[in-house]
C-alpha positions in Angstrom: -32.6 -45.1 102.6 -29.5 -44.1 101.2 -29.1 -47.5 99.6 -32.4 -47.6 98.0 -31.5 -44.1 96.8 -28.5 -45.2 95.6 -29.9 -48.6 94.2 -32.6 -46.5 92.6 -30.4 -43.9 91.1 -27.7 -45.5 90.3 -29.3 -47.7 87.2 -30.6 -44.2 86.3 -27.5 -43.1 86.4 -26.0 -46.1 84.5 -28.7 -45.9 81.5 -27.9 -42.1 81.6 -24.1 -42.7 81.2 -24.5 -45.2 78.3 -27.2 -43.2 76.9 -24.3 -40.1 76.6 -21.9 -42.7 75.6 -24.0 -43.7 72.7 -25.0 -40.3 71.8 -21.0 -39.6 72.0 -20.6 -42.6 69.7 -23.4 -41.6 67.3 -21.9 -38.0 67.1 -18.4 -39.4 66.9 -19.5 -41.7 63.8 -21.4 -38.8 62.2 -18.4 -36.4 62.9 -15.8 -39.3 61.3 -18.5 -39.8 58.5 -18.6 -35.9 58.2 -14.5 -35.6 58.4 -14.1 -38.5 55.6 -17.0 -36.5 53.6 -15.1 -33.4 54.0 -11.5 -35.4 53.3 -12.8 -36.7 50.1 -14.7 -33.1 49.1 -10.9 -31.7 49.8 -9.4 -34.1 48.2 -11.6 -33.5 45.0 -11.2 -30.0 45.5 -7.3 -30.5 45.5 -7.5 -32.5 42.3 -9.7 -29.9 40.6 -7.4 -26.9 41.9 -4.3 -29.0 40.4 -6.3 -29.4 37.5 -7.1 -25.4 37.2 -3.5 -25.0 37.5 -2.4 -27.0 34.8 -5.0 -25.4 32.6 -3.8 -21.9 34.2 -0.3 -23.2 32.9 -1.7 -24.1 29.3 -3.5 -20.9 29.2 -0.5 -18.6 30.0 1.3 -20.5 27.3 -1.2 -19.9 25.2 -1.5 -16.2 26.0 2.5 -16.3 25.9 2.3 -17.8 22.3 -0.4 -15.6 21.3 1.7 -12.3 22.6 4.6 -13.3 20.9 2.3 -13.8 17.7 0.9 -10.2 18.5 4.5 -9.3 18.2 5.3 -10.4 15.0 2.0 -9.6 13.4 3.0 -5.9 14.7 6.6 -6.3 13.2 4.9 -6.9 9.8 2.4 -4.6 10.1 5.0 -2.1 10.4 7.1 -3.2 7.7 4.0 -3.3 5.5 3.1 0.4 6.8 6.8 1.5 6.1 6.5 0.0 2.7 3.1 1.4 1.9 4.4 5.0 3.0 7.7 4.4 0.9 5.4 3.7 -2.1 3.4 6.6 -1.4 6.4 8.5 -1.4 7.4 6.8 -4.7 4.1 7.8 -6.2 4.0 11.4 -5.5 7.8 11.4 -6.7 6.8 10.2 -9.6 3.5 12.3 -9.9 5.8 15.0 -9.9 7.9 13.3 -12.8 4.7 12.9 -14.9 3.4 16.5 -14.5 7.0 17.9 -15.3 6.9 15.8 -18.3 3.6 16.9 -19.0 4.7 20.8 -19.1 7.7 19.8 -20.8 5.6 17.8 -23.6 3.4 20.7 -23.8 6.3 22.9 -24.5 8.1 20.7 -26.9 4.4 20.8 -28.7 4.1 24.3 -28.5 7.4 25.1 -30.1 6.7 21.9 -32.7 3.7 24.4 -33.8 5.9 27.5 -33.7 8.3 25.4 -35.9 5.9 24.3 -38.2 4.4 28.0 -38.6 7.9 28.9 -39.3 8.1 25.7 -41.9 4.8 26.9 -43.6 6.4 30.6 -43.5 9.2 29.5 -45.1 7.4 27.5 -47.6 5.0 30.5 -48.5 8.1 32.6 -49.0 10.2 29.9 -50.9 6.8 29.4 -53.1 6.8 34.0 -53.9 10.5 33.8 -54.4 10.2 30.8 -56.7 6.8 33.1 -58.5 9.2 36.2 -58.5 12.6 34.1 -60.0 10.0 32.4 -62.6 8.4 36.1 -63.5 12.4 37.5 -63.8 13.6 34.8 -65.4 10.5 35.7 -68.3 11.5 39.3 -68.1 14.8 38.7 -69.0 14.5 36.1 -71.4 11.7 38.9 -72.8 14.6 41.2 -72.6 17.3 39.4 -74.0 15.2 38.4 -77.3 14.2 42.4 -77.8 18.0 42.6 -77.2 18.9 40.2 -79.8 16.4 41.5 -82.2 18.0 45.1 -81.9 21.1 43.5 -82.5 20.1 42.0 -85.6 19.4 45.1 -87.1 22.4 46.3 -86.3 25.0 45.0 -88.8 28.4 46.0 -86.9 27.9 44.7 -83.7 28.5 40.9 -83.0 26.2 38.3 -81.7 26.3 37.2 -78.0 24.3 34.2 -77.1 23.4 33.9 -73.8 20.2 32.3 -72.7 18.9 32.3 -69.1 17.4 28.9 -68.7 14.6 28.2 -65.9 16.1 26.2 -63.0 13.7 24.3 -60.7 16.8 23.5 -58.5 17.1 26.8 -57.2 14.4 26.1 -54.2 
């Protein structure tokens, strides 16, 4: 019976061992396929990682160039702002100078008006003096004529001829 049992169980055992071996081989093959698939995925990911690293390097270079560009733009901006501030100062100085010139101009115009008024006053005085001179010259000529008439009546006096003439060159 023992032999029978061994003969009966031996093929079952062998079948069981064969099925375990087949199952082991199937799982091994599945695992190898999965390992190959994972290896391919890892290689693909490594390639993508390397590519992304290159992209990161390129972007870093671009960022460095952009930073340099920003620095130069900031420098130019500061220079332009300094120029603008200098121009504003110059404009303020010129505005002050313009205000001073306008004040001086107003003073000169006032002085000119005063001088013109003084000249007009002098012209009026000159006209009045000219009229007074003409009047006195006429009076003197009239007196001279009267004196000449009176001298003509006096026989013993010598006649002197003095005639005052009108002069327009006086004033």
